[in-house]
C-alpha positions as CSV (number, residue, x, y, z in Angstrom):
1,M,80.4,44.1,13.4
2,Q,81.1,44.3,17.2
3,Q,83.7,41.6,16.9
4,A,85.4,43.3,14.0
5,L,85.7,46.5,16.0
6,K,87.4,44.8,18.9
7,S,89.7,42.6,16.7
8,R,92.4,45.3,16.7
9,Y,93.2,44.9,20.4
10,E,91.8,41.4,21.0
11,G,94.4,39.3,22.7
12,I,96.0,42.3,24.3
13,V,93.3,43.3,26.8
14,N,90.0,41.5,26.8
15,N,88.9,42.2,30.3
16,L,88.6,46.0,30.6
17,H,85.1,45.5,31.9
18,E,86.6,44.0,35.1
19,Y,88.4,47.1,36.1
20,S,87.4,50.5,37.5
21,F,89.0,53.6,36.0
22,H,89.4,56.9,37.9
23,I,89.9,59.8,35.6
24,L,91.1,63.1,37.2
25,G,90.1,65.9,34.9
26,C,87.6,65.6,32.1
27,G,88.9,68.1,29.7
28,A,90.7,67.4,26.4
29,I,92.8,64.4,27.7
30,G,90.4,63.0,30.3
31,S,87.3,63.1,28.1
32,S,89.2,61.5,25.2
33,A,90.7,58.8,27.5
34,A,87.3,57.9,28.9
35,T,85.8,57.7,25.4
36,Q,88.5,55.5,24.1
37,L,88.4,53.2,27.2
38,A,84.6,52.9,26.8
39,R,85.0,52.0,23.1
40,S,87.4,49.3,24.1
41,G,85.0,47.7,26.6
42,A,85.5,49.5,29.9
43,I,82.3,50.2,31.8
44,N,83.2,51.3,35.3
45,F,84.3,54.9,35.5
46,F,84.8,57.4,38.3
47,L,85.1,60.9,36.8
48,Y,86.4,63.8,38.7
49,D,86.2,67.4,37.5
50,M,84.6,70.4,39.2
51,D,84.5,72.6,36.1
52,K,81.7,73.3,33.7
53,V,82.1,73.0,29.9
54,E,83.2,76.3,28.4
55,D,83.4,77.5,24.8
56,V,87.2,76.8,24.8
57,N,86.5,73.1,25.6
58,V,84.6,72.6,22.3
59,G,86.9,71.3,19.6
60,V,89.7,70.1,21.9
61,S,87.6,67.6,24.0
62,Q,84.6,65.3,23.6
63,Y,82.1,68.0,24.3
64,N,80.1,70.0,21.8
65,V,78.3,73.3,21.9
66,Q,75.2,71.7,23.5
67,H,77.3,70.9,26.6
68,V,78.5,74.5,27.2
69,G,77.5,75.6,30.7
70,K,76.9,72.1,32.0
71,E,79.0,70.2,34.5
72,K,81.7,68.2,32.8
73,V,81.1,65.0,34.8
74,Q,77.4,64.9,33.7
75,H,78.3,64.0,30.1
């Protein structure tokens, strides 16, 4: 199963685990980018965002209602 999930991008980038990713802003774009990179094999992240999750973040980012009021970089 794991191999089948990675077959779509295999041969393009097989070494994302060797890199570090710095994501500035963990809202709609940043949280989605981090999620997709992790699904593709990336493991080293530095996340930067001083905001807390608000109601408006739910639905346009990777946060849900359980995250409201918490620091964005903690999730």
